[in-house]
N, C-alpha and C positions, 0 to 999 in steps of 0.2 A: 608464503614467503613475503616478508614485508618489503615494500618499495621504499624509495628515498622519501617520497611524500608522506608515507605512513610513519617513518622514523621521525621526520621533522615534527609531525603532529604529536607523536608520543612524548618527544622531548618538551613539546609545548604544554603538555597536560598539566604540569605542576604550576604553571603560571597563566592558565587560561583566563582567569579573572581579569588579567591586565589588558586583555583584548578589548574589553567593554569600554575601557577609558581611552582607547586609541582609535586610529582610523580603521575602516573596514579592510580586511585582508585583501590583497590584490590577487591576480590570477597566478602570480609566481608563488611557489611554496615558500614559506618563511618559518624560521625557527624562532619561537616566541620566548626564548630564554635571554637573560641579560648578560652583560659583561663580555669578556674575550671569547668565551665559548659560543655565545649567541652570534657574535660578529663572524667568527670563523665558520659556523654552520651556514649563516646567511651567504657568505662568500661562496662556499661550495654549492649551495642550492641555486645561487644566481648563475653559476657557471653551468650547472646541469640544465637549468631552465633554458639557456642559450642553445642547448643541444636537444630540446624538445620536451623536457620534463615540465609538467603542469599539475596544479592541484590547488584546491581552495579549502578554506575553513569557513564554514557558514556561521555568521553571527546574526541572530535575529531575536525577535520577541514572539512567543507563542502563548496565547491566552494570558497575556500580562507578565509572562516570565521571560527573563533573559536566558537564551539557550545557545550553546556553541555545539556544532555538529561537524563530524567528518566521517565519511564512509567510502568503501571501495569494494570491488569484487571482480569476479571473472565468471565465465559460464559455469552455472550450477553452484556458485558460492558467493556469499555477500557477508560483509561485517560492517559494523557501525559503532561509533562512539558518540554519545550525547552527554553533554555536561551542563547542568543547571547550577551555575556558580553561587548564586545567592541562597539556594536551598541546600547546597552541599551534596547534590545528587549526581552520580555518574551512572549511566546505563550503557552497557556494552553487550552486543549480541553478535552471534555468527550463525548463519543458516546455510544449509546445502541445497536450498530450494529457490534459487534466484530466478528460474524461468517463470515461476508464478508470481514473482515480484512481491514477496512478503515484506519488503523493507518498510514501505509507507504504513502498513498496518502495525508492525512492531514498533515503529517510531512513535505512533500515537497511543498504542495500547499499553506498553510497558510503563512509561511515565505516569499515565492515567491511573493505573493500579496503585502505584506508589503514592500518588497525591490524593487517593481516595475518590477518584473520579470513575465514571463508567467508560470502559473501553468498548470499541465496537464488537460485540459478542453475539454471535448467532444463536438461535434457540436450539434446544435439544432435537435430535433427529428421530423420527418415527419410521417404522419399517413399512415400505410399500412394495408390492410385488412387481415383477418385471412386466407382466401383462397390463397392470394398472398404469405403469409409467408409459408403456407404448401407446396406450389409448389417448394420452395427453399430447403426444408428439404430433407435429404438423405445422401448417402455416396459418397465420392470422394477419388480418389487415386493419390498420387504424383508420379513423375517420378521415385523416388526411391522405390516405392511400398508401402509407408506408407499410412495408412488409415486415413481419416478425416471424422468425422461425424458431420452433422448439424441437430439440433433439432428445431422444430417450437413450439412456445408457444403463448399464447394470448397477442399480442402486441410486441413480441420480438423473437429473435433467441438465441440459445446457441450452444456451441460446446461440443461434447463428446470427443472421442479420436481425438487428433490433434498433428501436428508436432511442434507447438510452446509452448506446455505445458500450454495452456490457461485453467484456471480452468473452470469446467462446471457451476460454480455459476455466471460467468460473463454474463450479458445480453447484447445482441447486438440490438441496436435500429436503425431504418431506417432513412437515409437521402434522399433516393429515393427507388424505388422498387427493385433496384439491389445493393444498396450501404448501408452498415451498419457499425456502430462503437460501440465497447465495451470498457469500462474502467476497466482494470485489476487493481483493487485497491490494491492488495497485492504487485504489482511491480510499482504502480503509472505510468502505461503505457497505451497508447491508442493502441487498436488493430482494424484493419479494415478488413471487409469482402467485396469483390467485386465479384459479380456473373456475368458471361458472357453468352450471348445467341447467338445461330446461326441465320441465316436469317429467319428461320421458327419460331423463338421465343422459341426454345427448350433450356433448360439449359445445358451448355456444361462444363464450368470450374468455379473454385473458386480460387480467389487470396486472400491470408492472409498476412497481413503486421503488424508489431509492431514497435513502436518507442523506445522500451526498450533495443534495441541492440540484440534481439533474432532473427532478420532477417525477411525474408518473404518466402513464398512458393506458389506454384501453383499446383492445383489438378484438375484432370478431373473427370467428373461425372461418377459414376458406374451405369450401367444399372440395 
């Protein structure tokens, strides 16, 4: 069900380009239409704002492009509208999976596909048995003494405590018995797990890497 702030933004959609020439939107919701209708809508929204309504329309530059964004949601649901006025592109999406936070990944991936750029796309998944996954679970320690925890589930791995702040909700799927990739949807970043074995086939080390700029780390298996 649309809120007042969503309605004000929907009315603004026809004249979003005008925002770029004006001041940045304030915290109070504004109707970006002209004339008597715009003045009346602003009057109504101003009064609602006095009673607690708030909302913003984000105007920014992303990779050299002007972009105007507005989104909202509730538990287990999120929607977003993104307008690239100079390119004539509008992206609208709705998802029922707000808990995992797909908003940031979709905001990055959907326009990238339209503009012919590469979205954050994880590699294909290979099948690895439950027993093989269980052998990779355990605790690892970095050279600085930080603990990294790996948990095995049916069909994927996850991280508990870790040095790259990867949420435990991120599933890591196999590309091989020792190589896994997870998509951190809250940061629109790919995270890799690479397990190393000694000559006897015993698990010795774990390498974690991320393309989000948070770096990489190496941890040794804790007996």
